[in-house]
C-alpha positions as CSV (number, residue, x, y, z in Angstrom):
1,X,-46.1,-12.1,31.1
2,X,-44.8,-9.0,29.5
3,X,-43.8,-10.8,26.4
4,X,-46.9,-12.9,25.6
5,X,-49.3,-10.3,26.4
6,X,-51.9,-11.8,24.0
7,X,-51.5,-15.4,25.0
8,X,-54.3,-17.3,26.4
9,X,-52.0,-18.8,28.8
10,X,-51.2,-15.4,30.2
11,X,-54.6,-14.0,29.8
12,X,-54.4,-12.8,33.7
13,X,-51.2,-11.0,32.6
14,X,-52.4,-9.7,29.5
15,X,-54.9,-7.4,30.8
16,X,-52.5,-6.0,33.1
17,X,-49.7,-5.4,30.6
18,X,-51.8,-4.1,27.8
């Protein structure tokens, strides 16, 4: 998610939002 950009659970999202 946009909030957990560094979370391993949202690693797929983190590379998108970071």
